[in-house]
All heavy atoms as TSV, in Angstrom:
chain	resi	resn	atom	element	x	y	z
A	1	MET	N	N	24.793	-11.977	-28.055
A	1	MET	CA	C	24.812	-11.101	-26.902
A	1	MET	C	C	24.722	-11.937	-25.627
A	1	MET	O	O	23.759	-12.653	-25.410
A	1	MET	CB	C	23.625	-10.131	-26.991
A	1	MET	CG	C	23.600	-9.120	-25.907
A	1	MET	SD	S	22.312	-7.922	-26.283
A	1	MET	CE	C	21.711	-7.634	-24.678
A	2	ALA	N	N	25.723	-11.872	-24.806
A	2	ALA	CA	C	25.756	-12.640	-23.564
A	2	ALA	C	C	25.009	-11.907	-22.469
A	2	ALA	O	O	25.114	-10.696	-22.315
A	2	ALA	CB	C	27.196	-12.881	-23.134
A	3	LYS	N	N	24.244	-12.664	-21.738
A	3	LYS	CA	C	23.492	-12.092	-20.625
A	3	LYS	C	C	24.216	-12.427	-19.331
A	3	LYS	O	O	24.543	-13.580	-19.080
A	3	LYS	CB	C	22.073	-12.667	-20.603
A	3	LYS	CG	C	21.208	-12.064	-19.541
A	3	LYS	CD	C	19.796	-12.611	-19.609
A	3	LYS	CE	C	18.966	-11.957	-18.533
A	3	LYS	NZ	N	17.619	-12.481	-18.515
A	4	SER	N	N	24.485	-11.424	-18.529
A	4	SER	CA	C	25.178	-11.680	-17.272
A	4	SER	C	C	24.157	-12.001	-16.184
A	4	SER	O	O	23.032	-11.525	-16.191
A	4	SER	CB	C	26.012	-10.475	-16.858
A	4	SER	OG	O	25.173	-9.372	-16.602
A	5	SER	N	N	24.567	-12.831	-15.264
A	5	SER	CA	C	23.702	-13.209	-14.152
A	5	SER	C	C	23.861	-12.212	-13.016
A	5	SER	O	O	24.961	-11.799	-12.684
A	5	SER	CB	C	24.080	-14.605	-13.658
A	5	SER	OG	O	23.316	-14.946	-12.530
A	6	ASN	N	N	22.760	-11.804	-12.440
A	6	ASN	CA	C	22.783	-10.898	-11.298
A	6	ASN	C	C	22.255	-11.656	-10.091
A	6	ASN	O	O	21.164	-11.407	-9.605
A	6	ASN	CB	C	21.934	-9.651	-11.586
A	6	ASN	CG	C	22.108	-8.596	-10.518
A	6	ASN	OD1	O	22.995	-8.691	-9.688
A	6	ASN	ND2	N	21.266	-7.603	-10.535
A	7	ASN	N	N	23.042	-12.611	-9.633
A	7	ASN	CA	C	22.623	-13.497	-8.561
A	7	ASN	C	C	23.338	-13.142	-7.265
A	7	ASN	O	O	23.832	-13.998	-6.566
A	7	ASN	CB	C	22.921	-14.951	-8.965
A	7	ASN	CG	C	22.089	-15.929	-8.203
A	7	ASN	OD1	O	21.106	-15.568	-7.578
A	7	ASN	ND2	N	22.481	-17.186	-8.258
A	8	GLN	N	N	23.399	-11.850	-6.968
A	8	GLN	CA	C	24.088	-11.392	-5.772
A	8	GLN	C	C	23.073	-10.788	-4.799
A	8	GLN	O	O	22.128	-10.123	-5.213
A	8	GLN	CB	C	25.132	-10.335	-6.116
A	8	GLN	CG	C	26.237	-10.869	-6.993
A	8	GLN	CD	C	27.213	-9.781	-7.384
A	8	GLN	OE1	O	26.991	-8.611	-7.120
A	8	GLN	NE2	N	28.289	-10.165	-8.032
A	9	ALA	N	N	23.299	-11.026	-3.520
A	9	ALA	CA	C	22.449	-10.433	-2.500
A	9	ALA	C	C	22.668	-8.924	-2.468
A	9	ALA	O	O	23.796	-8.451	-2.623
A	9	ALA	CB	C	22.759	-11.035	-1.135
A	10	LEU	N	N	21.599	-8.180	-2.299
A	10	LEU	CA	C	21.719	-6.728	-2.223
A	10	LEU	C	C	22.524	-6.311	-1.000
A	10	LEU	O	O	23.221	-5.309	-1.015
A	10	LEU	CB	C	20.343	-6.073	-2.190
A	10	LEU	CG	C	19.523	-6.185	-3.471
A	10	LEU	CD1	C	18.139	-5.585	-3.265
A	10	LEU	CD2	C	20.225	-5.515	-4.628
A	11	VAL	N	N	22.410	-7.084	0.060
A	11	VAL	CA	C	23.174	-6.840	1.285
A	11	VAL	C	C	24.091	-8.048	1.470
A	11	VAL	O	O	23.644	-9.105	1.906
A	11	VAL	CB	C	22.235	-6.677	2.506
A	11	VAL	CG1	C	23.032	-6.424	3.772
A	11	VAL	CG2	C	21.217	-5.573	2.262
A	12	PRO	N	N	25.362	-7.911	1.109
A	12	PRO	CA	C	26.266	-9.068	1.163
A	12	PRO	C	C	26.315	-9.760	2.526
A	12	PRO	O	O	26.475	-10.971	2.594
A	12	PRO	CB	C	27.635	-8.467	0.818
A	12	PRO	CG	C	27.319	-7.240	0.043
A	12	PRO	CD	C	26.023	-6.728	0.606
A	13	GLU	N	N	26.125	-9.017	3.583
A	13	GLU	CA	C	26.151	-9.606	4.927
A	13	GLU	C	C	24.979	-10.558	5.148
A	13	GLU	O	O	24.987	-11.367	6.076
A	13	GLU	CB	C	26.120	-8.506	5.996
A	13	GLU	CG	C	27.315	-7.576	5.973
A	13	GLU	CD	C	27.227	-6.483	4.910
A	13	GLU	OE1	O	26.132	-6.215	4.385
A	13	GLU	OE2	O	28.280	-5.907	4.594
A	14	ALA	N	N	23.963	-10.483	4.322
A	14	ALA	CA	C	22.781	-11.325	4.489
A	14	ALA	C	C	22.969	-12.711	3.872
A	14	ALA	O	O	22.146	-13.592	4.086
A	14	ALA	CB	C	21.569	-10.642	3.865
A	15	ARG	N	N	24.051	-12.909	3.125
A	15	ARG	CA	C	24.241	-14.178	2.414
A	15	ARG	C	C	24.162	-15.384	3.353
A	15	ARG	O	O	23.501	-16.370	3.054
A	15	ARG	CB	C	25.574	-14.176	1.671
A	15	ARG	CG	C	25.804	-15.461	0.883
A	15	ARG	CD	C	27.006	-15.402	-0.018
A	15	ARG	NE	N	26.951	-14.324	-0.979
A	15	ARG	CZ	C	26.253	-14.361	-2.124
A	15	ARG	NH1	N	25.552	-15.431	-2.402
A	15	ARG	NH2	N	26.274	-13.350	-2.966
A	16	GLU	N	N	24.833	-15.327	4.495
A	16	GLU	CA	C	24.829	-16.460	5.423
A	16	GLU	C	C	23.429	-16.717	5.972
A	16	GLU	O	O	23.003	-17.861	6.093
A	16	GLU	CB	C	25.823	-16.231	6.564
A	16	GLU	CG	C	25.972	-17.411	7.492
A	16	GLU	CD	C	26.357	-18.710	6.801
A	16	GLU	OE1	O	27.160	-18.672	5.854
A	16	GLU	OE2	O	25.844	-19.777	7.210
A	17	ALA	N	N	22.698	-15.662	6.297
A	17	ALA	CA	C	21.326	-15.820	6.791
A	17	ALA	C	C	20.443	-16.444	5.710
A	17	ALA	O	O	19.608	-17.308	6.009
A	17	ALA	CB	C	20.759	-14.479	7.244
A	18	LEU	N	N	20.616	-16.038	4.462
A	18	LEU	CA	C	19.839	-16.618	3.364
A	18	LEU	C	C	20.180	-18.092	3.179
A	18	LEU	O	O	19.293	-18.915	2.936
A	18	LEU	CB	C	20.105	-15.852	2.070
A	18	LEU	CG	C	19.517	-14.454	1.996
A	18	LEU	CD1	C	20.041	-13.714	0.774
A	18	LEU	CD2	C	18.007	-14.514	1.966
A	19	ASN	N	N	21.444	-18.442	3.321
A	19	ASN	CA	C	21.839	-19.849	3.221
A	19	ASN	C	C	21.232	-20.680	4.342
A	19	ASN	O	O	20.778	-21.801	4.111
A	19	ASN	CB	C	23.361	-19.988	3.206
A	19	ASN	CG	C	23.953	-19.639	1.862
A	19	ASN	OD1	O	23.289	-19.747	0.839
A	19	ASN	ND2	N	25.191	-19.196	1.865
A	20	ARG	N	N	21.221	-20.146	5.564
A	20	ARG	CA	C	20.601	-20.868	6.687
A	20	ARG	C	C	19.104	-21.042	6.440
A	20	ARG	O	O	18.537	-22.110	6.703
A	20	ARG	CB	C	20.835	-20.126	8.003
A	20	ARG	CG	C	22.224	-20.303	8.571
A	20	ARG	CD	C	22.339	-19.817	10.003
A	20	ARG	NE	N	21.825	-18.480	10.227
A	20	ARG	CZ	C	22.519	-17.351	10.131
A	20	ARG	NH1	N	23.801	-17.404	9.825
A	20	ARG	NH2	N	21.959	-16.187	10.355
A	21	PHE	N	N	18.463	-19.992	5.930
A	21	PHE	CA	C	17.038	-20.035	5.623
A	21	PHE	C	C	16.750	-21.113	4.575
A	21	PHE	O	O	15.810	-21.901	4.706
A	21	PHE	CB	C	16.587	-18.650	5.148
A	21	PHE	CG	C	15.117	-18.530	4.847
A	21	PHE	CD1	C	14.165	-18.936	5.746
A	21	PHE	CD2	C	14.701	-17.970	3.648
A	21	PHE	CE1	C	12.813	-18.803	5.473
A	21	PHE	CE2	C	13.357	-17.829	3.368
A	21	PHE	CZ	C	12.412	-18.244	4.278
A	22	LYS	N	N	17.586	-21.177	3.547
A	22	LYS	CA	C	17.421	-22.180	2.485
A	22	LYS	C	C	17.597	-23.591	3.047
A	22	LYS	O	O	16.816	-24.493	2.730
A	22	LYS	CB	C	18.428	-21.910	1.374
A	22	LYS	CG	C	18.356	-22.910	0.239
A	22	LYS	CD	C	19.228	-22.538	-0.928
A	22	LYS	CE	C	20.668	-22.350	-0.541
A	22	LYS	NZ	N	21.551	-22.081	-1.682
A	23	MET	N	N	18.602	-23.783	3.895
A	23	MET	CA	C	18.842	-25.103	4.484
A	23	MET	C	C	17.665	-25.519	5.373
A	23	MET	O	O	17.256	-26.683	5.359
A	23	MET	CB	C	20.142	-25.101	5.289
A	23	MET	CG	C	21.381	-24.860	4.453
A	23	MET	SD	S	21.669	-26.142	3.249
A	23	MET	CE	C	22.773	-27.180	4.155
A	24	GLU	N	N	17.133	-24.570	6.139
A	24	GLU	CA	C	15.983	-24.842	7.004
A	24	GLU	C	C	14.769	-25.242	6.164
A	24	GLU	O	O	14.079	-26.215	6.484
A	24	GLU	CB	C	15.664	-23.586	7.820
A	24	GLU	CG	C	14.498	-23.716	8.756
A	24	GLU	CD	C	14.225	-22.414	9.491
A	24	GLU	OE1	O	15.183	-21.768	9.950
A	24	GLU	OE2	O	13.043	-22.045	9.601
A	25	ALA	N	N	14.506	-24.512	5.084
A	25	ALA	CA	C	13.370	-24.822	4.214
A	25	ALA	C	C	13.552	-26.192	3.565
A	25	ALA	O	O	12.600	-26.973	3.465
A	25	ALA	CB	C	13.209	-23.733	3.154
A	26	ALA	N	N	14.766	-26.501	3.128
A	26	ALA	CA	C	15.041	-27.802	2.517
A	26	ALA	C	C	14.795	-28.925	3.508
A	26	ALA	O	O	14.200	-29.958	3.161
A	26	ALA	CB	C	16.482	-27.843	2.008
A	27	ASN	N	N	15.225	-28.726	4.729
A	27	ASN	CA	C	15.017	-29.733	5.773
A	27	ASN	C	C	13.530	-29.956	6.015
A	27	ASN	O	O	13.085	-31.093	6.185
A	27	ASN	CB	C	15.727	-29.296	7.055
A	27	ASN	CG	C	15.709	-30.363	8.116
A	27	ASN	OD1	O	15.835	-31.542	7.822
A	27	ASN	ND2	N	15.560	-29.947	9.356
A	28	GLU	N	N	12.751	-28.885	6.013
A	28	GLU	CA	C	11.310	-28.982	6.272
A	28	GLU	C	C	10.570	-29.752	5.181
A	28	GLU	O	O	9.555	-30.389	5.464
A	28	GLU	CB	C	10.713	-27.591	6.428
A	28	GLU	CG	C	11.139	-26.911	7.709
A	28	GLU	CD	C	10.693	-25.464	7.805
A	28	GLU	OE1	O	10.037	-24.958	6.865
A	28	GLU	OE2	O	11.016	-24.827	8.822
A	29	VAL	N	N	11.051	-29.695	3.942
A	29	VAL	CA	C	10.393	-30.422	2.856
A	29	VAL	C	C	11.078	-31.748	2.549
A	29	VAL	O	O	10.717	-32.443	1.606
A	29	VAL	CB	C	10.260	-29.560	1.569
A	29	VAL	CG1	C	9.357	-28.381	1.810
A	29	VAL	CG2	C	11.615	-29.123	1.038
A	30	GLY	N	N	12.086	-32.098	3.345
A	30	GLY	CA	C	12.736	-33.399	3.218
A	30	GLY	C	C	13.752	-33.517	2.102
A	30	GLY	O	O	14.003	-34.613	1.601
A	31	VAL	N	N	14.359	-32.394	1.709
A	31	VAL	CA	C	15.398	-32.419	0.683
A	31	VAL	C	C	16.746	-32.254	1.375
A	31	VAL	O	O	16.932	-31.332	2.161
A	31	VAL	CB	C	15.188	-31.289	-0.358
A	31	VAL	CG1	C	16.325	-31.267	-1.359
A	31	VAL	CG2	C	13.856	-31.459	-1.069
A	32	ASN	N	N	17.664	-33.147	1.059
A	32	ASN	CA	C	18.980	-33.124	1.685
A	32	ASN	C	C	19.914	-32.224	0.875
A	32	ASN	O	O	20.416	-32.622	-0.170
A	32	ASN	CB	C	19.544	-34.543	1.777
A	32	ASN	CG	C	20.827	-34.594	2.553
A	32	ASN	OD1	O	21.106	-33.719	3.356
A	32	ASN	ND2	N	21.619	-35.618	2.308
A	33	LEU	N	N	20.126	-30.998	1.347
A	33	LEU	CA	C	21.062	-30.078	0.700
A	33	LEU	C	C	22.433	-30.229	1.331
A	33	LEU	O	O	22.548	-30.508	2.518
A	33	LEU	CB	C	20.616	-28.619	0.899
A	33	LEU	CG	C	19.540	-28.062	0.004
A	33	LEU	CD1	C	19.360	-26.570	0.284
A	33	LEU	CD2	C	19.844	-28.271	-1.447
A	34	LYS	N	N	23.445	-30.014	0.530
A	34	LYS	CA	C	24.808	-30.004	1.063
A	34	LYS	C	C	25.383	-28.612	0.857
A	34	LYS	O	O	24.878	-27.830	0.049
A	34	LYS	CB	C	25.656	-31.072	0.377
A	34	LYS	CG	C	25.660	-31.007	-1.125
A	34	LYS	CD	C	26.329	-32.243	-1.705
A	34	LYS	CE	C	26.237	-32.278	-3.207
A	34	LYS	NZ	N	24.978	-32.721	-3.733
A	35	GLN	N	N	26.405	-28.284	1.604
A	35	GLN	CA	C	27.060	-26.984	1.436
A	35	GLN	C	C	27.682	-26.931	0.054
A	35	GLN	O	O	28.244	-27.913	-0.423
A	35	GLN	CB	C	28.146	-26.789	2.505
A	35	GLN	CG	C	27.626	-26.658	3.910
A	35	GLN	CD	C	26.798	-25.402	4.118
A	35	GLN	OE1	O	26.978	-24.395	3.457
A	35	GLN	NE2	N	25.872	-25.465	5.053
A	36	GLY	N	N	27.559	-25.807	-0.608
A	36	GLY	CA	C	28.150	-25.643	-1.937
A	36	GLY	C	C	27.184	-26.014	-3.042
A	36	GLY	O	O	25.989	-25.771	-2.970
A	37	TYR	N	N	27.708	-26.676	-4.055
A	37	TYR	CA	C	26.972	-26.982	-5.279
A	37	TYR	C	C	25.925	-28.067	-5.058
A	37	TYR	O	O	26.217	-29.112	-4.483
A	37	TYR	CB	C	27.965	-27.420	-6.354
A	37	TYR	CG	C	27.334	-27.732	-7.683
A	37	TYR	CD1	C	26.813	-26.723	-8.471
A	37	TYR	CD2	C	27.260	-29.037	-8.147
A	37	TYR	CE1	C	26.238	-26.992	-9.693
A	37	TYR	CE2	C	26.696	-29.327	-9.367
A	37	TYR	CZ	C	26.184	-28.292	-10.135
A	37	TYR	OH	O	25.608	-28.585	-11.348
A	38	ASN	N	N	24.704	-27.814	-5.506
A	38	ASN	CA	C	23.618	-28.786	-5.397
A	38	ASN	C	C	22.958	-29.008	-6.749
A	38	ASN	O	O	21.742	-29.133	-6.857
A	38	ASN	CB	C	22.585	-28.304	-4.371
A	38	ASN	CG	C	23.050	-28.497	-2.955
A	38	ASN	OD1	O	23.079	-29.613	-2.456
A	38	ASN	ND2	N	23.458	-27.418	-2.320
A	39	GLY	N	N	23.763	-29.086	-7.807
A	39	GLY	CA	C	23.252	-29.229	-9.160
A	39	GLY	C	C	22.602	-30.564	-9.440
A	39	GLY	O	O	21.999	-30.754	-10.486
A	40	ASP	N	N	22.709	-31.492	-8.505
A	40	ASP	CA	C	22.098	-32.798	-8.701
A	40	ASP	C	C	20.642	-32.850	-8.240
A	40	ASP	O	O	19.992	-33.877	-8.351
A	40	ASP	CB	C	22.911	-33.876	-7.973
A	40	ASP	CG	C	23.078	-33.595	-6.492
A	40	ASP	OD1	O	22.951	-32.422	-6.081
A	40	ASP	OD2	O	23.356	-34.543	-5.743
A	41	LEU	N	N	20.107	-31.727	-7.761
A	41	LEU	CA	C	18.707	-31.683	-7.350
A	41	LEU	C	C	17.795	-31.757	-8.565
A	41	LEU	O	O	18.115	-31.232	-9.631
A	41	LEU	CB	C	18.390	-30.379	-6.610
A	41	LEU	CG	C	19.022	-30.161	-5.253
A	41	LEU	CD1	C	18.581	-28.814	-4.699
A	41	LEU	CD2	C	18.670	-31.260	-4.288
A	42	THR	N	N	16.654	-32.382	-8.389
A	42	THR	CA	C	15.655	-32.367	-9.457
A	42	THR	C	C	14.942	-31.017	-9.433
A	42	THR	O	O	14.993	-30.286	-8.436
A	42	THR	CB	C	14.621	-33.483	-9.262
A	42	THR	OG1	O	13.880	-33.224	-8.065
A	42	THR	CG2	C	15.284	-34.857	-9.186
A	43	SER	N	N	14.255	-30.714	-10.509
A	43	SER	CA	C	13.467	-29.476	-10.557
A	43	SER	C	C	12.396	-29.486	-9.476
A	43	SER	O	O	12.112	-28.459	-8.857
A	43	SER	CB	C	12.810	-29.310	-11.927
A	43	SER	OG	O	13.770	-29.154	-12.924
A	44	LYS	N	N	11.824	-30.642	-9.236
A	44	LYS	CA	C	10.787	-30.771	-8.210
A	44	LYS	C	C	11.359	-30.448	-6.823
A	44	LYS	O	O	10.736	-29.739	-6.041
A	44	LYS	CB	C	10.204	-32.181	-8.229
A	44	LYS	CG	C	9.088	-32.380	-7.229
A	44	LYS	CD	C	8.492	-33.774	-7.333
A	44	LYS	CE	C	7.364	-33.925	-6.328
A	44	LYS	NZ	N	6.751	-35.257	-6.412
A	45	GLN	N	N	12.549	-30.968	-6.528
A	45	GLN	CA	C	13.167	-30.700	-5.230
A	45	GLN	C	C	13.498	-29.219	-5.077
A	45	GLN	O	O	13.200	-28.623	-4.042
A	45	GLN	CB	C	14.443	-31.528	-5.073
A	45	GLN	CG	C	14.206	-33.000	-4.912
A	45	GLN	CD	C	15.497	-33.789	-4.975
A	45	GLN	OE1	O	16.357	-33.541	-5.819
A	45	GLN	NE2	N	15.627	-34.762	-4.077
A	46	ALA	N	N	14.110	-28.631	-6.104
A	46	ALA	CA	C	14.465	-27.215	-6.042
A	46	ALA	C	C	13.209	-26.356	-5.903
A	46	ALA	O	O	13.186	-25.399	-5.127
A	46	ALA	CB	C	15.246	-26.816	-7.287
A	47	GLY	N	N	12.164	-26.713	-6.633
A	47	GLY	CA	C	10.907	-25.977	-6.539
A	47	GLY	C	C	10.264	-26.103	-5.171
A	47	GLY	O	O	9.675	-25.144	-4.666
A	48	SER	N	N	10.389	-27.270	-4.565
A	48	SER	CA	C	9.844	-27.472	-3.217
A	48	SER	C	C	10.544	-26.572	-2.206
A	48	SER	O	O	9.902	-25.997	-1.324
A	48	SER	CB	C	10.000	-28.935	-2.783
A	48	SER	OG	O	9.219	-29.777	-3.584
A	49	ILE	N	N	11.846	-26.450	-2.340
A	49	ILE	CA	C	12.612	-25.587	-1.428
A	49	ILE	C	C	12.211	-24.135	-1.624
A	49	ILE	O	O	11.902	-23.427	-0.662
A	49	ILE	CB	C	14.132	-25.768	-1.643
A	49	ILE	CG1	C	14.552	-27.183	-1.273
A	49	ILE	CG2	C	14.914	-24.743	-0.821
A	49	ILE	CD1	C	15.952	-27.551	-1.731
A	50	GLY	N	N	12.188	-23.683	-2.870
A	50	GLY	CA	C	11.803	-22.299	-3.154
A	50	GLY	C	C	10.389	-22.005	-2.707
A	50	GLY	O	O	10.110	-20.952	-2.135
A	51	GLY	N	N	9.483	-22.944	-2.950
A	51	GLY	CA	C	8.095	-22.764	-2.527
A	51	GLY	C	C	7.971	-22.661	-1.018
A	51	GLY	O	O	7.200	-21.845	-0.499
A	52	GLN	N	N	8.727	-23.485	-0.302
A	52	GLN	CA	C	8.700	-23.448	1.160
A	52	GLN	C	C	9.250	-22.118	1.675
A	52	GLN	O	O	8.725	-21.545	2.629
A	52	GLN	CB	C	9.496	-24.620	1.748
A	52	GLN	CG	C	9.484	-24.691	3.252
A	52	GLN	CD	C	8.122	-25.044	3.833
A	52	GLN	OE1	O	7.161	-25.330	3.132
A	52	GLN	NE2	N	8.031	-25.014	5.142
A	53	MET	N	N	10.292	-21.621	1.016
A	53	MET	CA	C	10.863	-20.330	1.424
A	53	MET	C	C	9.843	-19.210	1.236
A	53	MET	O	O	9.655	-18.374	2.123
A	53	MET	CB	C	12.143	-20.040	0.629
A	53	MET	CG	C	13.293	-20.954	0.980
A	53	MET	SD	S	14.730	-20.746	-0.089
A	53	MET	CE	C	15.344	-19.179	0.522
A	54	VAL	N	N	9.150	-19.212	0.102
A	54	VAL	CA	C	8.134	-18.188	-0.159
A	54	VAL	C	C	6.998	-18.308	0.847
A	54	VAL	O	O	6.528	-17.305	1.397
A	54	VAL	CB	C	7.612	-18.295	-1.613
A	54	VAL	CG1	C	6.396	-17.411	-1.821
A	54	VAL	CG2	C	8.709	-17.933	-2.588
A	55	LYS	N	N	6.568	-19.524	1.121
A	55	LYS	CA	C	5.494	-19.745	2.083
A	55	LYS	C	C	5.860	-19.173	3.455
A	55	LYS	O	O	5.064	-18.485	4.092
A	55	LYS	CB	C	5.221	-21.256	2.202
A	55	LYS	CG	C	4.142	-21.623	3.173
A	55	LYS	CD	C	3.954	-23.141	3.192
A	55	LYS	CE	C	2.984	-23.565	4.250
A	55	LYS	NZ	N	2.848	-25.034	4.304
A	56	LYS	N	N	7.092	-19.426	3.894
A	56	LYS	CA	C	7.540	-18.927	5.200
A	56	LYS	C	C	7.660	-17.403	5.203
A	56	LYS	O	O	7.345	-16.756	6.199
A	56	LYS	CB	C	8.877	-19.568	5.579
A	56	LYS	CG	C	8.745	-21.047	5.908
A	56	LYS	CD	C	10.078	-21.680	6.181
A	56	LYS	CE	C	10.709	-21.142	7.407
A	56	LYS	NZ	N	10.462	-21.876	8.625
A	57	MET	N	N	8.101	-16.818	4.080
A	57	MET	CA	C	8.199	-15.355	4.003
A	57	MET	C	C	6.812	-14.715	4.071
A	57	MET	O	O	6.626	-13.705	4.747
A	57	MET	CB	C	8.930	-14.936	2.730
A	57	MET	CG	C	10.419	-15.184	2.783
A	57	MET	SD	S	11.309	-14.563	1.352
A	57	MET	CE	C	11.052	-15.879	0.189
A	58	ILE	N	N	5.843	-15.311	3.395
A	58	ILE	CA	C	4.476	-14.781	3.424
A	58	ILE	C	C	3.901	-14.905	4.828
A	58	ILE	O	O	3.284	-13.963	5.338
A	58	ILE	CB	C	3.597	-15.495	2.382
A	58	ILE	CG1	C	4.037	-15.089	0.981
A	58	ILE	CG2	C	2.115	-15.181	2.605
A	58	ILE	CD1	C	3.404	-15.894	-0.138
A	59	GLN	N	N	4.099	-16.043	5.476
A	59	GLN	CA	C	3.614	-16.224	6.841
A	59	GLN	C	C	4.224	-15.192	7.781
A	59	GLN	O	O	3.529	-14.618	8.624
A	59	GLN	CB	C	3.920	-17.633	7.348
A	59	GLN	CG	C	3.073	-18.703	6.736
A	59	GLN	CD	C	3.530	-20.102	7.125
A	59	GLN	OE1	O	4.666	-20.324	7.547
A	59	GLN	NE2	N	2.645	-21.074	6.945
A	60	SER	N	N	5.520	-14.937	7.627
A	60	SER	CA	C	6.191	-13.958	8.473
A	60	SER	C	C	5.627	-12.565	8.234
A	60	SER	O	O	5.362	-11.813	9.178
A	60	SER	CB	C	7.694	-13.978	8.184
A	60	SER	OG	O	8.353	-12.958	8.881
A	61	TYR	N	N	5.432	-12.207	6.981
A	61	TYR	CA	C	4.889	-10.893	6.640
A	61	TYR	C	C	3.487	-10.733	7.216
A	61	TYR	O	O	3.173	-9.700	7.824
A	61	TYR	CB	C	4.863	-10.708	5.118
A	61	TYR	CG	C	4.311	-9.379	4.694
A	61	TYR	CD1	C	5.107	-8.243	4.746
A	61	TYR	CD2	C	2.993	-9.256	4.257
A	61	TYR	CE1	C	4.605	-7.008	4.364
A	61	TYR	CE2	C	2.482	-8.045	3.877
A	61	TYR	CZ	C	3.292	-6.915	3.931
A	61	TYR	OH	O	2.779	-5.700	3.567
A	62	GLU	N	N	2.666	-11.756	7.050
A	62	GLU	CA	C	1.283	-11.689	7.555
A	62	GLU	C	C	1.245	-11.576	9.074
A	62	GLU	O	O	0.435	-10.840	9.625
A	62	GLU	CB	C	0.482	-12.892	7.087
A	62	GLU	CG	C	0.144	-12.845	5.612
A	62	GLU	CD	C	-0.586	-14.073	5.119
A	62	GLU	OE1	O	-0.548	-15.137	5.794
A	62	GLU	OE2	O	-1.202	-13.981	4.042
A	63	SER	N	N	2.123	-12.288	9.758
A	63	SER	CA	C	2.110	-12.227	11.222
A	63	SER	C	C	2.604	-10.864	11.720
A	63	SER	O	O	2.203	-10.412	12.787
A	63	SER	CB	C	2.931	-13.352	11.827
A	63	SER	OG	O	4.302	-13.166	11.560
A	64	ASN	N	N	3.467	-10.201	10.950
A	64	ASN	CA	C	3.954	-8.879	11.331
A	64	ASN	C	C	2.955	-7.767	11.017
A	64	ASN	O	O	3.107	-6.657	11.514
A	64	ASN	CB	C	5.284	-8.577	10.650
A	64	ASN	CG	C	6.415	-9.378	11.241
A	64	ASN	OD1	O	6.416	-9.694	12.416
A	64	ASN	ND2	N	7.377	-9.751	10.405
A	65	MET	N	N	1.944	-8.063	10.199
A	65	MET	CA	C	0.924	-7.076	9.850
A	65	MET	C	C	-0.078	-6.888	10.985
A	65	MET	O	O	-0.761	-5.885	11.040
A	65	MET	CB	C	0.189	-7.474	8.577
A	65	MET	CG	C	1.005	-7.307	7.326
A	65	MET	SD	S	0.120	-7.788	5.842
A	65	MET	CE	C	-1.279	-6.705	5.893
A	66	ARG	N	N	-0.180	-7.871	11.845
A	66	ARG	CA	C	-1.212	-7.843	12.908
A	66	ARG	C	C	-0.829	-6.963	14.041
A	66	ARG	O	O	0.116	-6.533	14.386
A	66	ARG	CB	C	-1.441	-9.252	13.417
A	66	ARG	CG	C	-1.996	-10.115	12.335
A	66	ARG	CD	C	-2.233	-11.519	12.830
A	66	ARG	NE	N	-2.578	-12.325	11.664
A	66	ARG	CZ	C	-2.331	-13.596	11.564
A	66	ARG	NH1	N	-1.768	-14.241	12.525
A	66	ARG	NH2	N	-2.655	-14.247	10.501
């Protein structure tokens, strides 16, 4: 049984903003991302980018709660 990937943005217009956000987070943690495929990243690098994105989202949410 093949499992399909559901890796699509719920709002297609947000894709570019999400890409900019990812590039910004990568820059902040010192990972050099290129446009397109980045399969040469280590798990540590990819995790650092994702972690930075989550950290920034939480900070934004908390600042909007005040």
